[in-house]
C-alpha positions in Angstrom: -41.6 154.0 12.6 -38.4 152.1 11.8 -36.6 151.8 8.8 -37.4 149.3 6.2 -34.9 147.2 5.2 -32.5 148.1 2.4 -33.0 151.4 3.6 -30.5 152.0 6.4 -27.8 154.8 5.8 -25.0 152.9 7.1 -25.7 149.8 4.6 -25.6 152.3 1.4 -23.0 154.0 3.0 -21.0 150.7 3.4 -22.4 149.0 -0.4 -20.3 148.3 -2.9 -19.9 151.8 -5.3 -21.9 151.7 -8.2 -20.1 152.2 -11.6 -19.6 155.6 -12.6 -21.8 156.6 -15.3 -20.0 157.9 -18.5 -20.9 161.5 -20.1 -23.0 159.9 -23.2 -25.0 158.0 -20.6 -25.9 161.1 -18.5 -27.0 163.0 -22.1 -29.2 160.0 -23.2 -30.9 160.5 -19.8 -31.3 164.3 -20.2 -32.8 163.5 -23.6 -34.9 160.8 -22.4 -36.1 163.3 -19.7 -37.0 166.3 -22.3 -39.0 163.6 -24.1 -37.0 163.6 -27.1 -35.6 159.8 -28.6 -32.2 158.9 -26.6 -29.3 158.2 -28.6 -28.9 154.0 -29.5 -26.2 152.2 -28.3 -25.6 150.7 -31.3 -26.0 154.1 -33.4 -22.7 154.9 -35.2 -21.1 158.2 -34.0 -21.1 161.1 -35.7 -17.9 162.9 -36.7 -18.9 166.1 -37.0 -15.4 167.6 -37.1 -14.7 165.2 -40.2 -17.6 166.4 -41.7 -17.2 170.0 -41.4 -13.3 169.1 -42.8 -14.8 167.7 -45.4 -17.5 171.0 -46.2 -14.7 172.9 -45.9 -12.4 171.4 -48.3 -15.2 170.7 -50.7 -15.8 174.2 -50.7 -12.4 175.6 -51.1 -12.1 173.3 -54.3 -14.5 174.7 -55.9 -13.1 178.5 -54.7 -10.0 177.3 -56.4 -11.9 176.0 -59.5 -13.7 179.3 -59.7 -10.7 181.7 -59.2 -9.0 179.4 -61.7 -11.3 179.7 -64.4 -12.0 183.5 -63.7 -8.1 184.6 -63.4 -7.3 182.7 -67.0 -10.3 183.8 -68.7 -10.0 187.3 -67.8 -6.2 187.6 -68.6 -6.5 185.9 -72.2 -9.6 187.8 -72.6 -8.1 191.3 -71.9 -4.3 190.5 -73.6 -6.4 189.6 -76.7 -9.1 192.3 -76.8 -6.8 195.1 -75.8 -3.8 194.3 -78.4 -6.4 193.9 -80.9 -8.4 197.1 -80.5 -6.5 199.0 -77.9 -7.6 200.6 -74.6 -10.5 202.3 -76.1 -12.2 198.5 -77.0 -11.7 198.5 -73.1 -13.9 201.3 -72.9 -16.4 199.7 -74.2 -16.2 196.4 -73.6 -16.1 197.1 -69.7 -19.4 199.3 -69.4 -21.2 196.7 -71.3 -19.5 193.7 -69.1 -20.9 196.0 -65.6 -24.5 196.0 -67.4 -24.4 192.7 -68.3 -23.7 191.6 -64.4 -26.4 194.5 -63.3 -28.7 192.4 -65.4 -27.8 189.2 -64.5 -27.9 190.7 -61.2 -31.3 191.6 -61.3 -32.9 188.4 -62.8 -31.1 186.5 -60.0 -32.3 188.7 -57.4 -35.7 186.7 -57.3 -34.5 183.5 -57.6 -31.2 182.9 -55.8 -32.9 182.8 -52.4 -35.7 180.8 -53.5 -34.1 177.7 -54.8 -32.2 175.6 -53.1 -28.6 177.3 -53.3 -26.4 174.1 -54.3 -28.8 173.5 -57.3 -28.6 177.3 -58.1 -24.7 177.0 -58.0 -24.8 173.8 -60.6 -26.8 175.5 -62.9 -25.2 178.7 -63.0 -21.9 176.6 -64.1 -23.5 174.6 -66.5 -24.7 177.7 -68.3 -21.0 178.7 -68.1 -19.5 175.5 -69.4 -21.6 176.7 -72.2 -20.9 180.2 -72.7 -16.9 179.1 -72.8 -17.8 176.5 -75.4 -19.5 179.0 -77.6 -16.2 181.6 -77.0 -14.1 178.6 -78.5 -16.0 178.2 -81.5 -16.2 181.5 -82.4 -12.0 181.7 -82.0 -11.8 178.4 -84.3 -13.6 180.1 -86.5 -13.3 182.9 -88.7 -15.3 185.5 -86.1 -13.2 189.2 -85.5 -11.0 189.0 -82.7 -12.9 191.5 -80.7 -16.3 188.8 -80.7 -15.0 186.1 -78.7 -12.8 188.4 -77.2 -15.2 190.3 -75.4 -17.8 187.4 -74.6 -14.9 185.6 -73.0 -14.1 188.5 -70.1 -17.8 189.3 -70.1 -17.5 185.2 -68.9 -14.9 186.0 -66.7 -16.2 188.5 -64.9 -19.0 186.6 -63.8 -16.9 184.2 -63.0 -15.1 186.1 -61.2 -17.2 188.3 -59.2 -20.9 186.9 -59.3 -20.0 183.0 -58.7 -18.0 183.1 -56.2 -20.7 185.5 -53.9 -23.3 182.1 -54.6 -20.5 180.0 -52.9 -19.6 181.9 -50.1 -23.3 182.5 -49.5 -23.2 178.2 -49.1 -20.2 178.4 -47.2 -22.4 181.1 -44.3 -25.4 178.5 -44.7 -22.6 175.7 -43.4 -20.3 177.2 -40.9 -21.3 179.9 -38.5 -19.9 183.8 -38.2 -17.9 182.5 -35.1 -16.3 179.4 -37.2 -16.0 181.7 -40.6 -13.5 183.6 -38.3 -11.1 181.0 -39.1 -12.5 179.0 -41.8 -13.0 182.3 -44.5 -9.6 182.9 -44.3 -8.3 179.0 -45.1 -10.9 179.0 -47.6 -9.7 182.3 -48.8 -6.3 181.0 -49.3 -7.3 178.4 -51.5 -9.0 181.3 -54.1 -5.7 182.9 -54.3 -4.2 179.6 -55.2 -6.4 179.2 -57.9 -6.2 182.3 -59.4 -2.7 182.2 -58.5 -2.4 179.1 -60.9 -4.5 180.6 -63.5 -2.3 184.1 -63.5 0.7 181.6 -63.7 -0.5 179.7 -66.9 -1.7 182.7 -68.5 1.8 184.3 -68.1 4.1 181.2 -68.7 1.8 180.3 -72.0 3.5 182.9 -74.0 7.1 181.7 -74.0 5.7 178.0 -75.1 3.7 179.3 -77.6 4.1 181.6 -80.2 1.2 182.5 -81.8 -1.7 184.8 -80.0 -4.1 182.5 -81.3 -2.4 179.9 -79.3 -2.4 181.3 -76.0 -6.5 181.8 -76.6 -7.3 177.9 -76.5 -6.1 178.2 -72.7 -9.8 178.9 -72.5 -10.9 175.4 -73.2 -9.7 174.7 -69.0 -12.5 176.9 -67.5 -15.6 174.9 -68.8 -13.5 171.7 -67.3 -13.4 173.6 -64.0 -16.6 174.5 -64.6 -18.5 170.8 -65.0 -16.1 169.3 -62.3 -17.7 172.2 -59.8 -21.1 171.4 -60.6 -20.2 167.6 -59.5 -18.1 168.4 -56.7 -20.4 170.8 -54.8 -23.7 168.5 -54.3 -21.3 165.2 -53.3 -19.3 167.2 -50.7 -22.0 169.1 -49.1 -24.6 166.4 -49.7 -25.0 166.6 -45.5 -24.4 169.6 -44.6 -27.2 172.6 -43.7 -27.1 174.3 -47.3 -30.3 176.8 -48.1 -33.2 175.0 -49.6 -34.5 178.6 -50.6 -38.0 180.2 -49.6 -39.6 178.9 -52.3 -41.9 182.2 -53.1 -42.7 183.6 -55.9 -41.3 187.0 -56.3 -40.5 188.9 -59.0 -36.9 190.6 -59.6 -38.9 194.2 -59.0 -40.0 193.1 -55.4 -36.6 191.1 -54.4 -35.1 194.4 -54.9 -37.2 196.5 -53.5 -37.1 193.9 -50.7 -33.6 193.6 -50.2 -32.8 197.0 -50.6 -35.6 198.2 -47.4 -33.9 195.0 -45.4 -30.6 197.1 -45.9 -31.9 200.4 -44.8 -33.0 198.8 -41.5 -29.2 197.6 -40.6 -27.3 201.1 -40.5 -24.1 199.3 -40.6 -24.7 197.4 -43.9 -27.0 200.6 -45.3 -23.4 202.6 -45.1 -21.1 199.6 -46.2 -23.2 199.7 -49.2 -22.6 203.4 -50.1 -19.1 202.6 -49.1 -18.8 200.1 -51.3 -20.2 201.8 -54.7 -17.1 204.8 -53.7 -14.4 202.0 -53.0 -15.3 199.9 -56.1 -15.7 202.1 -58.7 -12.5 204.0 -57.4 -11.6 200.6 -58.1 -12.3 199.7 -61.6 -11.0 203.3 -62.5 -7.2 202.1 -61.1 -7.4 198.7 -62.7 -8.5 200.5 -66.3 -5.6 203.3 -65.6 -3.1 200.4 -65.4 -4.5 198.8 -68.3 -4.2 202.5 -70.4 -0.3 202.4 -68.9 0.3 198.7 -70.0 -1.1 199.6 -73.5 0.9 202.5 -74.1 4.2 200.9 -73.1 3.5 197.5 -74.6 2.0 196.1 -78.0 1.4 192.3 -78.2 -0.9 190.8 -76.5 1.7 187.9 -75.2 3.9 190.7 -73.5 0.2 192.5 -72.0 -0.6 188.7 -70.8 2.9 188.3 -68.9 2.5 192.0 -67.4 -0.8 191.7 -66.6 -0.7 188.2 -65.0 2.7 189.0 -63.5 1.1 191.9 -61.9 -1.7 189.6 -60.5 0.4 186.7 -59.1 2.9 189.1 -57.0 -0.9 190.2 -55.4 -1.8 187.0 -55.0 1.2 185.7 -53.4 1.0 188.6 -50.6 -2.6 188.5 -50.3 -2.4 184.8 -49.3 0.5 185.9 -46.6 -1.7 188.3 -45.6 -4.3 185.6 -45.6 -2.6 183.1 -43.4 -0.7 185.0 -40.6 -2.9 188.3 -40.5 -6.3 187.9 -41.2 -8.0 186.1 -38.5 -6.1 187.8 -35.7 -6.8 191.2 -37.4 -10.9 190.0 -37.4 -10.3 189.1 -33.9 -8.8 192.1 -32.3 -9.9 194.6 -34.8 -13.8 193.5 -35.6 -15.1 193.1 -38.8 -16.1 197.2 -38.6 -12.9 198.2 -38.3 -11.6 195.9 -40.9 -13.6 196.9 -43.3 -12.5 200.4 -43.2 -9.2 199.3 -45.0 -10.0 199.1 -48.3 -10.8 202.6 -48.6 -7.4 204.0 -47.2 -5.5 201.7 -49.6 -7.2 202.9 -52.4 -6.4 206.0 -51.5 -2.5 205.1 -51.2 -2.9 203.3 -55.0 -4.9 206.2 -56.6 -1.9 207.9 -55.1 0.9 206.1 -56.8 -1.4 205.1 -60.1 -1.3 209.0 -60.6 3.0 209.3 -60.4 2.8 206.0 -62.6 0.7 207.9 -65.2 2.2 211.2 -64.8 6.2 209.8 -65.4 4.8 206.7 -67.8 6.0 204.5 -65.3 4.9 200.9 -65.2 6.4 199.4 -62.1 4.6 202.7 -60.4 1.3 201.7 -62.1 1.7 197.5 -61.1 2.5 199.0 -57.8 -0.5 200.9 -57.1 -2.5 198.2 -58.8 -0.8 195.7 -56.1 -2.0 197.8 -53.3 -5.4 198.1 -55.1 -5.7 194.3 -54.5 -4.3 193.4 -51.2 -6.9 194.2 -49.4 -9.6 193.5 -51.7 -8.4 190.0 -52.3 -7.4 189.5 -48.7 -8.6 190.9 -45.3 -11.6 193.0 -46.9 -13.2 189.7 -48.6 -12.6 187.8 -45.3 -15.0 190.8 -43.9 -17.0 191.1 -46.1 -18.0 187.1 -45.6 -17.9 187.4 -41.9 -20.5 190.1 -41.8 -22.6 188.1 -44.5 -22.8 185.4 -42.4 -24.7 187.7 -39.9 -27.6 187.8 -42.6 -30.3 185.4 -42.5 -30.1 182.1 -45.3 -32.9 183.5 -46.7 -31.7 186.8 -47.6 -27.8 186.6 -47.8 -27.1 185.9 -51.5 -29.6 188.6 -52.4 -28.0 191.4 -49.7 -24.5 189.9 -50.8 -25.3 190.6 -54.7 -26.4 194.2 -53.7 -23.7 195.1 -51.4 -20.9 193.6 -53.1 -21.7 192.6 -57.3 -24.0 195.9 -57.6 -21.1 198.1 -56.8 -18.3 196.3 -59.0 -20.6 196.6 -61.9 -21.3 200.2 -61.7 -17.6 200.2 -61.3 -17.3 198.9 -64.9 -19.7 201.8 -66.2 -18.3 203.8 -65.0 -15.2 204.0 -66.3 -16.2 204.6 -69.3 -15.4 208.4 -68.2 -12.1 208.0 -67.5 -11.7 206.8 -70.8 -13.1 208.9 -72.5 -11.0 212.1 -71.1 -7.5 210.3 -71.4 -8.5 209.4 -75.1 -9.8 213.0 -75.8 -6.4 214.3 -73.9 -3.9 211.9 -74.6 -2.9 211.8 -70.5 -3.1 209.1 -68.5 -2.9 210.9 -65.6 -6.6 211.9 -65.0 -8.1 208.8 -64.5 -6.4 208.0 -61.0 -7.8 211.9 -60.1 -11.6 210.7 -60.7 -10.2 207.4 -58.6 -8.6 209.7 -55.7 -11.8 211.5 -55.5 -13.7 208.2 -55.0 -11.4 206.8 -52.7 -11.9 209.5 -50.3 -15.4 209.8 -50.0 -15.2 205.8 -49.4 -13.0 206.7 -46.2 -15.6 209.3 -44.6 -18.6 206.5 -45.4 -16.6 203.3 -44.1 -16.6 205.7 -40.5 -20.3 205.6 -40.3 -20.0 201.3 -41.0 -17.8 201.4 -37.6 -19.5 203.7 -35.9 -23.0 202.0 -36.2 -21.4 198.2 -36.5 -22.1 197.2 -32.7 -26.0 199.1 -32.7 -27.1 197.1 -36.3 -25.3 193.4 -34.2 -28.7 193.7 -32.0 -30.9 194.0 -34.6 -33.3 191.4 -34.4 -33.6 191.2 -38.3 -29.9 189.3 -38.1 -29.2 185.5 -37.7 -28.7 185.7 -33.9 -27.1 182.2 -34.1 -24.4 184.0 -36.4 -23.8 186.8 -34.8 -20.4 188.0 -34.7 -18.8 191.2 -32.8 
């Protein structure tokens, strides 16, 4: 049989070469072959890198504003309350604040993953803006100082511990765990920047204003920041993939049981929950130990505000350096499980320093102990926790984060009533750090199990496969 015209191999070899097709055309052919609609030539090209940068900047600014509000309110409220009622007042307010956070976490547990995450954050910010407005009205009225101070401290705790968890849950929706290894440390630097600016404002203001009442008026800034966040988040994430909520009717009790059951089925997270209870309780005792030593040394709200804010500023500067140069390499080299052990060991070292500071009544040692505790807590431990939570399915992430990160902090605030009572009854400043040391030692032992079970837990089908992280 003779070849048909045009089918001669020699003609095909000598014919002009067809133009090379680009990768986009080849991709369109693949898409068409799969039965999907190929990309139209006149459709705009989506700048995915630019979108991710906008999402990161929006979330980073949100963290900065929330952190600024929490740090400023915390410092002002602490100095006002301790100056007015002494360390005994903190022994009352902190447990109440811890119980309040537990109540809010319990109430939110059945709702935070039920509704769209962005809307939940907007609603919370609007509510806290109203709360801070009430605080300002109370400060301006003839109400006793302890009342608005205690309310401001409770709101500060919400801004410091609860709201950031919602923001990080949003970040877990938007970025994969692999991206989070580099993105989350960068976002954390914005958080430190916001906290640092809030603390600097609190520490510098006493040199500008002469009266304690003027210092309280700094609290006009947090509600403004809350309103900005409520506007910023929907605009910056309007085209991002965020959790729309599971939409299921579920009571808080059912949500709590479901979340606890889910965590128990993931050994590494179950051990992390136990270690968190010990480490956060120890940290709360160390915080109150520092305030107790500071109260014994200084009397005025202005001096306490400068000391408390100054110690935090030093810590944030070091944390920013750690996040910039150490967090990502450590996570990549050691893995999340091993990095989560840093906090328990730092807590033991902090407890020893705080014990010496209490025995010798040295505020410098107490300040060093506070910074040693806060360094991993605010830097590499926080980044490791967010990377770990990014492996949790979207519809469970916020509730699991509440259980592992918020509940232990709240319980720690309740526990501080014990060492405060002992210190006041015995007139000694060194008893509380002993309790912190015991709790930190327990955290070290429990965190060892986190490392030993981490790799096997990452193979669980219950985790989000596309976001697994080694």
